[in-house]
VOGU-3710 file (C-alpha; in Angstrom, 3 decimals, decimal comma):
1> miaikmmmrg> -0,024/-0,019/0,031  1,149/3,509/-0,829  -0,607/6,483/0,692  0,044/10,134/0,161  -2,136/12,436/2,186  -2,709/15,937/3,677  -5,000/16,273/6,688  -6,645/19,130/8,475  -9,052/19,437/11,329  -12,589/20,315/10,370
11> rgrwalmmll> -15,931/20,750/12,022  -16,416/16,975/11,879  -13,991/14,587/13,583  -12,199/13,862/10,311  -11,570/16,171/7,387  -9,752/15,283/4,158  -7,891/17,723/1,825  -6,108/15,240/-0,533  -5,667/11,494/-0,522  -4,049/9,187/-3,070
21> vitsgtiaaa> -4,180/5,473/-2,324  -3,036/2,344/-4,049  -4,240/-0,793/-2,390  -4,565/-4,474/-2,968  -6,255/-7,344/-1,035  -9,449/-7,620/0,961  -8,571/-5,139/3,609  -6,995/-1,848/2,601  -5,723/0,938/4,796  -5,231/4,597/3,933
31> adyvvqhdvm> -3,840/5,834/7,250  -7,062/7,873/7,899  -9,492/5,164/6,850  -9,602/1,437/6,265  -11,723/-0,553/3,794  -12,958/-4,075/4,181  -13,891/-5,370/0,746  -16,298/-8,072/-0,323  -17,950/-8,838/3,044  -20,730/-11,270/2,159
41> vkmrdgvqla> -23,888/-10,312/4,061  -26,503/-13,020/4,368  -30,074/-12,138/3,600  -33,162/-13,934/5,230  -33,259/-16,482/2,275  -29,545/-17,328/2,477  -28,539/-15,211/-0,511  -25,304/-13,307/0,236  -24,714/-9,679/-0,978  -21,263/-8,328/-1,534
51> tdvyrpavdd> -20,517/-5,286/0,715  -17,598/-2,933/1,295  -17,131/-1,176/4,585  -15,130/2,077/4,980  -14,144/3,067/8,517  -12,241/6,068/9,929  -8,781/5,134/11,017  -5,899/6,589/13,003  -2,385/5,343/12,030  -3,955/2,621/9,832
61> kpveealpvi> -6,146/1,237/12,614  -9,896/1,672/12,602  -11,372/3,837/15,338  -13,211/1,866/18,037  -16,010/4,477/18,444  -19,466/3,310/17,275  -20,450/5,786/14,593  -23,470/6,543/12,417  -23,428/4,839/8,986  -24,007/6,132/5,465
71> lsrtpynkag> -25,405/3,340/3,383  -25,478/3,052/-0,540  -27,124/0,041/-2,127  -26,328/0,017/-5,860  -26,797/-2,103/-9,013  -23,885/-0,229/-10,628  -20,860/-1,927/-8,871  -19,970/-1,065/-5,323  -16,402/-0,309/-6,509  -17,794/2,990/-7,695
81> gktmgayyat> -18,336/4,036/-4,140  -14,687/4,757/-3,402  -14,953/8,565/-3,590  -18,024/8,621/-1,269  -16,463/6,083/1,012  -13,256/8,058/1,356  -15,151/11,263/2,035  -17,543/10,021/4,703  -15,005/7,756/6,376  -12,763/10,827/6,816
91> hgyvfvvqdt> -15,610/12,969/8,111  -16,795/10,947/11,125  -18,986/8,215/9,547  -18,736/4,620/8,556  -19,615/4,178/4,935  -21,228/0,956/3,683  -21,768/0,234/-0,081  -23,488/-2,940/-1,230  -24,169/-4,521/-4,607  -27,863/-5,115/-4,911
101> rgrygsegvw> -29,144/-8,767/-5,412  -27,987/-10,350/-8,553  -25,581/-7,531/-9,540  -21,830/-7,611/-9,739  -20,404/-9,368/-6,646  -23,772/-10,253/-5,020  -25,515/-13,617/-5,280  -29,115/-14,157/-6,301  -31,309/-13,132/-9,200  -31,899/-9,576/-10,149
111> hmltddgpdg> -35,446/-8,191/-9,950  -36,378/-4,574/-10,542  -36,420/-3,141/-6,936  -38,842/-5,697/-5,596  -36,114/-7,343/-3,392  -34,697/-4,024/-2,184  -37,151/-3,540/0,665  -36,491/-6,775/2,478  -32,831/-6,897/1,468  -32,473/-3,312/2,773
121> vdcaawignq> -34,125/-4,328/6,088  -31,675/-7,333/6,379  -28,682/-5,207/5,523  -29,634/-2,549/8,050  -30,075/-5,215/10,715  -26,568/-6,502/10,010  -25,156/-3,023/10,185  -26,978/-2,391/13,524  -25,270/-5,450/15,075  -21,705/-4,366/14,210
131> swsngkigmi> -19,446/-2,875/16,883  -18,594/0,116/14,633  -22,284/1,065/14,213  -24,245/3,228/16,673  -27,453/1,979/15,175  -28,305/5,078/12,982  -28,274/4,783/9,171  -28,532/7,438/6,599  -28,786/6,532/2,979  -27,304/8,097/-0,138
141> gtsyfggtqh> -27,622/7,464/-3,847  -29,108/8,522/-7,209  -31,494/7,066/-9,667  -31,851/3,315/-9,136  -30,007/3,445/-5,822  -32,078/6,441/-4,969  -34,941/4,017/-5,383  -33,360/1,614/-2,949  -33,696/4,348/-0,354  -37,398/4,679/-1,006
151> amalarapel> -37,730/0,821/-0,959  -36,043/0,716/2,488  -38,093/3,538/3,884  -41,299/1,881/2,639  -40,079/-1,359/4,411  -39,511/0,737/7,549  -36,145/-0,565/8,460  -35,792/0,170/12,210  -32,190/1,553/11,873  -33,028/3,960/9,098
161> ttvipvdama> -32,730/7,512/10,342  -32,782/9,626/7,194  -32,679/9,520/3,426  -31,606/11,755/0,612  -33,086/10,175/-2,613  -31,746/11,943/-5,700  -33,527/11,500/-9,025  -35,045/8,418/-7,419  -37,191/5,684/-8,926  -40,722/6,010/-7,583
171> nmgrqsirna> -44,314/5,812/-8,769  -43,213/3,707/-11,752  -46,627/2,996/-13,127  -47,650/6,685/-13,290  -45,053/8,939/-14,874  -41,585/7,246/-15,153  -41,520/3,815/-16,594  -45,178/3,725/-17,555  -46,229/7,276/-18,365  -49,944/7,597/-18,633
181> gafelrfwnw> -50,021/4,163/-20,210  -47,103/4,655/-22,624  -43,789/2,986/-21,972  -40,608/5,109/-21,586  -38,068/3,463/-23,859  -35,121/4,698/-21,734  -35,823/1,561/-19,661  -35,705/-0,574/-22,766  -32,333/0,976/-23,361  -31,288/0,403/-19,671
191> iflnagrgsr> -32,036/-3,267/-20,008  -30,287/-3,671/-23,347  -27,187/-2,075/-21,843  -27,216/-3,805/-18,365  -28,280/-7,236/-19,279  -24,626/-7,929/-19,973  -23,048/-5,580/-17,474  -22,664/-6,894/-13,918  -25,349/-9,515/-14,549  -25,174/-13,296/-13,996
201> agqdpgtase> -25,185/-13,827/-17,717  -22,396/-11,405/-18,206  -20,018/-13,546/-16,170  -19,609/-15,917/-19,099  -17,285/-14,368/-21,668  -19,189/-15,891/-24,658  -22,557/-14,793/-23,420  -21,142/-11,334/-22,455  -19,905/-10,917/-26,069  -23,415/-11,715/-27,422
211> lkeladqrfa> -25,028/-9,271/-24,998  -22,512/-6,549/-25,859  -23,392/-6,984/-29,554  -27,068/-6,672/-28,570  -26,297/-3,383/-26,833  -24,175/-2,189/-29,716  -27,041/-2,848/-32,194  -29,751/-0,897/-30,239  -30,610/1,436/-33,133  -31,411/-1,593/-35,293
221> ylenmptrrg> -33,555/-3,106/-32,622  -35,354/0,184/-32,148  -36,321/0,109/-35,727  -37,702/-3,494/-35,407  -39,952/-3,167/-32,379  -41,737/-4,591/-30,548  -39,020/-6,615/-28,767  -40,531/-10,062/-28,359  -39,785/-12,689/-25,740  -37,264/-15,307/-26,876
231> mtplslspey> -36,541/-13,690/-30,251  -33,386/-11,740/-29,468  -30,102/-12,466/-27,681  -31,699/-10,720/-24,667  -33,011/-14,211/-23,817  -29,476/-15,115/-22,777  -30,108/-12,940/-19,717  -33,556/-14,327/-18,773  -34,422/-12,165/-15,666  -33,686/-8,987/-17,690
241> edwlisameh> -35,676/-10,174/-20,677  -38,556/-11,269/-18,448  -38,779/-7,895/-16,659  -38,556/-5,807/-19,779  -41,112/-7,794/-21,808  -43,485/-8,005/-18,855  -43,146/-4,295/-18,210  -43,745/-3,420/-21,832  -46,787/-5,714/-21,978  -48,246/-4,484/-18,563
251> gpndefwaqn> -49,980/-1,105/-18,811  -52,249/-0,706/-15,765  -50,933/0,946/-12,650  -51,579/-1,964/-10,373  -49,618/-4,476/-8,217  -47,070/-5,006/-10,976  -45,850/-1,452/-10,318  -46,514/-1,499/-6,556  -42,897/-1,305/-5,451  -41,990/2,328/-4,588
261> nivdapekyk> -45,461/3,508/-5,394  -45,447/6,309/-2,818  -48,298/8,393/-4,331  -50,810/5,647/-3,717  -49,539/4,569/-0,387  -47,638/7,381/1,415  -48,698/6,024/4,816  -46,352/3,158/4,386  -43,374/5,365/4,341  -41,271/5,428/7,532
271> dipvylvsgw> -41,642/8,770/9,399  -38,105/10,174/9,033  -36,464/13,332/7,635  -36,472/13,133/3,920  -34,607/15,432/1,396  -35,886/14,892/-2,182  -33,556/16,094/-4,984  -34,234/16,250/-8,706  -34,399/18,594/-11,733  -36,738/20,155/-14,208
281> ydswggnnta> -35,144/18,198/-17,019  -34,717/14,869/-15,104  -36,656/11,779/-16,000  -37,829/11,604/-12,328  -38,648/15,255/-11,892  -42,455/14,692/-11,980  -42,091/11,799/-9,561  -39,989/13,971/-7,183  -42,689/16,620/-6,891  -45,396/13,952/-6,657
291> tfmaltpaik> -43,529/12,196/-3,902  -43,167/15,512/-1,992  -46,836/16,203/-2,338  -47,714/12,731/-1,154  -45,265/12,497/1,804  -45,746/16,040/3,181  -49,209/15,486/4,736  -48,476/11,723/5,456  -45,409/11,988/7,695  -43,970/14,462/10,182
301> gpvymimgpw> -40,613/14,186/8,453  -39,743/16,908/7,903  -39,843/16,545/4,058  -37,618/18,874/2,092  -37,311/19,242/-1,694  -34,959/20,948/-4,162  -35,535/21,249/-7,908  -32,839/22,649/-10,140  -32,464/23,065/-13,964  -30,631/19,751/-14,120
311> ihnqqsgyah> -30,670/16,672/-16,129  -30,248/13,304/-14,505  -27,481/12,991/-11,952  -25,974/16,398/-12,906  -26,664/18,544/-9,869  -23,033/19,797/-9,985  -23,529/21,129/-13,513  -25,055/24,344/-14,830  -25,307/23,748/-18,591  -27,440/20,928/-19,764
321> gqvnfgkeaa> -28,180/20,102/-23,397  -27,845/23,196/-25,498  -28,550/25,702/-22,706  -26,484/27,486/-20,032  -28,407/28,294/-16,832  -25,642/30,193/-15,106  -22,960/28,942/-12,728  -25,137/29,680/-9,775  -27,390/26,793/-10,918  -24,807/24,221/-9,814
331> manqwawrqe> -24,832/22,585/-6,396  -21,241/22,671/-5,322  -19,514/19,893/-3,340  -21,970/16,996/-3,604  -20,780/15,180/-0,499  -20,450/18,213/1,808  -23,993/19,567/1,502  -25,370/16,021/2,199  -23,044/15,797/5,212  -24,695/18,963/6,642
341> wydhwmkgid> -28,060/17,088/6,531  -26,554/13,903/8,039  -24,771/15,802/10,768  -27,985/17,443/11,820  -30,274/14,462/11,867  -27,760/11,715/12,851  -25,430/13,551/15,133  -27,736/16,230/16,502  -25,526/19,097/15,362  -27,176/22,480/15,352
351> nsvgkadpfk> -26,093/23,721/11,847  -27,622/25,320/8,731  -30,577/22,847/8,451  -33,645/24,991/8,772  -31,606/28,075/8,812  -29,631/28,608/5,575  -29,617/27,474/1,954  -30,179/24,836/0,656  -32,095/23,888/3,871  -33,701/27,249/4,831
361> tpvrifvmgt> -37,267/26,301/3,770  -38,950/23,034/2,831  -38,851/23,859/-0,915  -36,076/25,370/-2,950  -36,497/25,823/-6,689  -34,394/27,302/-9,540  -36,557/29,681/-11,588  -35,292/29,362/-15,166  -35,401/31,900/-17,960  -34,018/35,265/-16,749
371> gdgskdekgr> -30,937/35,226/-18,831  -30,218/37,515/-21,758  -30,615/34,820/-24,427  -27,206/35,437/-25,916  -24,818/32,699/-26,993  -22,089/31,682/-24,581  -18,503/30,784/-25,482  -19,517/27,155/-26,235  -22,463/28,164/-28,450  -25,095/27,543/-25,824
381> lrhggfwrne> -28,155/29,585/-25,120  -27,888/31,781/-21,997  -31,361/30,996/-20,566  -30,206/31,765/-16,916  -32,321/31,785/-13,803  -32,099/32,210/-10,084  -32,689/30,251/-6,894  -35,774/30,908/-4,648  -36,958/29,455/-1,379  -40,612/28,466/-0,983
391> lewplartey> -42,779/27,091/1,837  -44,790/24,521/-0,185  -45,496/22,860/-3,504  -47,441/23,693/-5,465  -46,990/27,446/-4,519  -50,015/28,671/-2,609  -50,071/31,925/-4,680  -50,418/30,091/-7,973  -53,041/31,388/-10,455  -53,988/28,444/-12,689
401> tdfylqpdgg> -54,639/30,052/-16,072  -56,177/28,468/-19,127  -54,469/29,169/-22,409  -56,801/28,006/-25,197  -55,773/26,425/-28,501  -57,297/28,834/-31,026  -58,744/27,955/-34,475  -55,989/29,922/-36,310  -53,120/28,238/-34,425  -52,984/30,842/-31,770
411> lstslpqtdq> -52,783/30,442/-28,046  -54,517/32,828/-25,682  -56,484/33,156/-22,470  -59,546/33,979/-24,520  -62,093/31,252/-25,184  -62,380/30,542/-28,967  -65,239/32,534/-30,529  -66,445/29,750/-32,862  -68,323/26,618/-32,028  -66,682/24,611/-34,862
421> attrydfdpk> -62,909/24,415/-35,173  -60,848/21,295/-35,949  -57,372/20,362/-37,119  -56,697/17,009/-38,727  -53,481/15,179/-39,263  -52,323/11,551/-39,974  -50,282/9,698/-37,405  -48,104/7,052/-39,040  -46,446/4,708/-36,488  -43,795/3,895/-39,104
431> npvpniggni> -42,708/7,579/-39,129  -42,930/8,766/-35,549  -42,082/12,210/-34,381  -38,468/12,237/-33,237  -37,541/13,173/-29,711  -35,210/16,204/-29,158  -34,272/16,560/-25,480  -36,470/16,515/-22,463  -36,948/14,684/-19,246  -34,670/11,721/-19,996
441> ssadgimvag> -32,213/9,443/-18,261  -30,556/6,203/-19,350  -30,561/7,541/-22,919  -26,946/6,526/-23,507  -26,844/7,312/-27,136  -30,382/6,851/-28,347  -31,594/10,298/-27,100  -30,196/13,687/-26,003  -31,351/14,916/-22,582  -32,253/18,363/-21,341
451> awnqkggkhi> -32,919/21,699/-23,046  -32,552/21,796/-26,784  -33,658/23,887/-29,732  -36,371/21,913/-31,399  -34,519/21,477/-34,559  -32,944/18,476/-36,224  -29,297/17,859/-36,869  -26,470/15,325/-36,670  -27,087/15,049/-32,824  -30,515/13,396/-33,499
461> wnfkapipls> -30,125/10,028/-35,136  -33,577/9,844/-36,417  -33,932/13,488/-37,601  -30,546/14,512/-39,028  -31,817/17,212/-41,341  -31,287/20,732/-39,862  -34,953/21,712/-39,983  -37,373/22,615/-37,244  -39,514/19,889/-35,723  -42,497/22,099/-36,424
471> arpdvivfqs> -42,011/21,530/-40,209  -43,483/18,032/-39,863  -47,209/17,895/-40,864  -47,967/15,702/-37,787  -46,720/18,431/-35,308  -49,564/20,812/-34,731  -48,311/24,109/-33,321  -50,365/26,599/-31,238  -48,503/29,650/-30,021  -49,218/33,009/-28,316
481> epleedlevt> -48,488/36,453/-29,656  -45,253/37,946/-28,280  -45,681/38,451/-24,584  -46,125/42,114/-23,428  -44,487/41,373/-20,042  -42,633/38,600/-18,266  -44,752/35,684/-17,307  -43,565/33,117/-14,593  -44,857/29,561/-14,908  -44,058/27,459/-11,804
491> geievrlfas> -45,831/24,194/-10,898  -47,638/21,243/-12,287  -48,878/21,466/-15,807  -51,687/19,792/-17,731  -53,108/19,872/-21,256  -56,843/19,150/-21,616  -57,276/18,092/-25,208  -60,501/17,279/-27,041  -59,789/14,861/-29,860  -61,062/11,834/-31,814
501> ssavdtdfta> -59,296/9,263/-33,888  -60,099/6,749/-36,610  -58,312/4,147/-34,408  -59,564/2,247/-31,325  -56,400/3,137/-29,482  -53,791/5,792/-30,205  -51,582/8,274/-28,406  -51,644/12,118/-28,008  -48,569/14,054/-26,994  -48,049/17,726/-25,805
511> klidvyppss> -44,915/19,799/-25,423  -44,478/23,250/-23,899  -41,960/25,492/-25,683  -40,437/28,846/-24,814  -40,003/30,578/-28,219  -37,148/33,026/-28,402  -37,498/35,710/-31,074  -34,745/36,086/-33,684  -31,603/37,873/-32,514  -28,063/38,472/-33,700
521> dwpggfdlni> -26,882/35,370/-31,908  -29,913/33,276/-32,884  -31,064/34,600/-36,307  -33,723/31,895/-36,582  -34,777/32,220/-32,916  -34,638/29,355/-30,473  -37,516/26,953/-29,678  -36,709/25,804/-26,139  -38,465/22,713/-24,876  -39,743/23,237/-21,262
531> gdgivrarfr> -41,730/19,973/-20,632  -43,698/17,331/-22,353  -46,189/14,492/-21,756  -48,277/11,798/-23,348  -51,496/9,858/-22,916  -52,312/6,449/-24,275  -55,957/6,570/-25,223  -56,877/3,189/-23,727  -55,871/4,680/-20,275  -57,708/7,982/-20,782
541> eslqkevmmt> -60,258/7,184/-18,085  -58,075/5,482/-15,533  -54,484/4,214/-15,192  -55,831/1,117/-13,681  -58,106/-0,091/-16,565  -57,944/-0,192/-20,300  -60,952/1,102/-22,269  -60,780/1,301/-26,014  -62,213/4,183/-28,044  -65,054/4,247/-30,547
551> pgetyeftik> -63,585/5,555/-33,789  -64,717/9,052/-34,626  -66,065/9,756/-31,168  -64,783/12,815/-29,343  -63,053/12,425/-25,933  -61,355/14,751/-23,515  -57,816/13,624/-22,801  -55,652/14,859/-19,933  -51,898/15,056/-20,727  -49,803/15,588/-17,697
561> lyptsnvfkk> -46,508/17,386/-18,540  -43,548/17,451/-16,257  -43,379/20,285/-13,726  -41,328/23,278/-14,265  -40,334/26,787/-13,175  -39,733/29,157/-16,100  -40,021/32,830/-16,896  -41,347/33,351/-20,351  -39,733/36,768/-21,039  -41,347/39,782/-22,691
571> ghrirvdiss> -41,246/39,398/-26,449  -41,155/35,563/-26,214  -44,052/33,374/-27,260  -45,625/30,509/-25,357  -46,070/27,498/-27,681  -47,823/24,154/-27,366  -47,104/21,319/-29,860  -49,579/18,509/-30,199  -48,852/15,250/-31,867  -49,172/11,552/-31,413
581> snfprfdvnp> -45,605/10,274/-30,893  -42,291/11,292/-29,354  -39,788/8,628/-30,287  -37,755/7,046/-28,783  -38,832/8,849/-25,607  -42,008/6,747/-25,637  -42,889/3,555/-27,406  -44,893/4,054/-30,524  -48,583/3,138/-30,507  -49,426/0,947/-33,591
591> ntgeplnrhr> -53,045/2,210/-33,546  -54,372/-1,290/-33,800  -55,731/-1,842/-30,300  -53,705/-5,082/-29,977  -52,372/-6,117/-26,561  -49,382/-3,935/-25,491  -46,115/-4,853/-27,070  -47,689/-7,865/-28,938  -48,618/-6,142/-32,210  -47,334/-7,115/-35,574
601> mtkvaqqtly> -49,348/-4,604/-37,622  -49,633/-0,887/-37,704  -52,218/1,488/-39,073  -52,159/5,095/-39,935  -54,555/6,967/-37,696  -56,568/10,018/-38,796  -56,459/12,268/-35,808  -58,814/15,208/-35,221  -58,237/17,973/-32,698  -61,061/20,202/-31,499
611> hdstrpsrii> -60,393/23,750/-30,337  -63,572/25,728/-30,208  -65,919/27,163/-27,656  -67,828/23,934/-27,030  -64,642/21,769/-26,958  -62,090/24,144/-25,511  -58,736/22,387/-25,735  -56,292/24,144/-23,535  -53,020/24,045/-21,535  -53,446/24,984/-17,816
621> lpvipaskp> -50,425/26,970/-16,777  -49,529/27,578/-13,107  -48,877/31,331/-13,334  -47,049/33,074/-10,440  -48,168/36,708/-10,134  -45,343/39,159/-10,331  -44,124/40,481/-7,003  -45,304/43,983/-6,129  -42,677/46,661/-5,962
//
């Protein structure tokens, strides 16, 4: 072992300035912390999960003091926890990181989160019985292993003291994996990539090679959907194939999606302090606000929430996609701000929690859109924004305002003056509308995430021509006149759409866009995506039950967009795009009414939108009144 380090005293017992360590073997020492690798922790059914334990040390010897524990349970290889482990073990905590069941060094068969409640309870019990533990556990992790925090809280592990779920998997049958009945193909992508990474099947070199080829050919598989059971090399990794095909075939929000369904069962959640973190452009942003709204009245908590202008797992960044939000948008030092929370709730330290940012109030949001709209040094739009503290979500002062789709393609707060106004278009499943940015994670090559000009180019594999998305005949645009003053939109957003179809089942999509006027930096303007959503017609009445349509009959559809906070500046236009696909963000509806993911045929659907006084299609915007001087 070679260790080069510089130490200083900090507010906590241990503080680290710089550490370089080269180690080998099961137990590694770094003078100020030691690591025990590959401890196999037995679960109630005998399956053993691979676990690493990082402990504070003095002169290469672990301290004897029983300390609070920071726990991370991850499907992405516990070896990736070295940075976290070093930080917390040198700041007065024991850090434990564990491969979840069936992943990397752990035994057992992987299932999507369903084992992580009981496994988390068993892991916590093991931690509680160790001499180095004082019986208090705080959890850490993002995305899937943010979801393992929710799973453990729903299982009410006695030792669990607090959680900080970041971009965490929750409410999967509502607006994340299933989104109003449609399937988010980022999870198709996740399975294609991870079936051979860290899986049981991936341990065999020959099988791993086949699964890598599967992953490398994802674009070809996307063009040959649906993915069918047993018909691709994915069958070499059966638990991954089984989950994916089952998930793509199962639409209703029922017991299949019960794990981490906080919205429908918040009373199951353990009453502990919770800090929810996500972004306006993250795939779990809508779930984060939904979880906050569900938990706040259900537990004493307290429950805190922060929402930045971020994409998935990028809280330390300030430019996402094609847009720069300003350096103040970044959350600096990802481990230190979490430590402040842990210190307060696990050590009883009177610090900034409840007193100063980012913990001053229960809600902290980044209000986007107050930049000057120029082009930065890397060619990105300066959209800007600022942080603001709030007491609740949605904001109590919200003025929900209907902006009606007008017969001439306009968008205004005035009800249409005619009782007959329609727009018709064809939706061809073989030529779906391409996705350009948005609330995306696990895209890994098949999509771009975040804020983008709604224009094609080389960065969009299925829309390479540099033309605006609005040029497509199946993208129906409704936009306001240039705004006479700034308008802040902050909160949850819905589109109420009156429509009919020639099909018994189809999709309708909606996208909210901040339209920049032409400028010297952007001669063609900039069509900035703010949020989007979808509804699968067979789930228009309920997420629990499929009901087909009668062709030609008019229905009112509710399309829930992702939440946001954005200032539409004076001179900008508010725009709503209506269509029937957004690919590969969502799977494409074949319009045939066949069972989900089992179709072999497609039909072109003739869609009719109604936007008149008797069928007032509209977007309901949560307008925040301007502050009085």
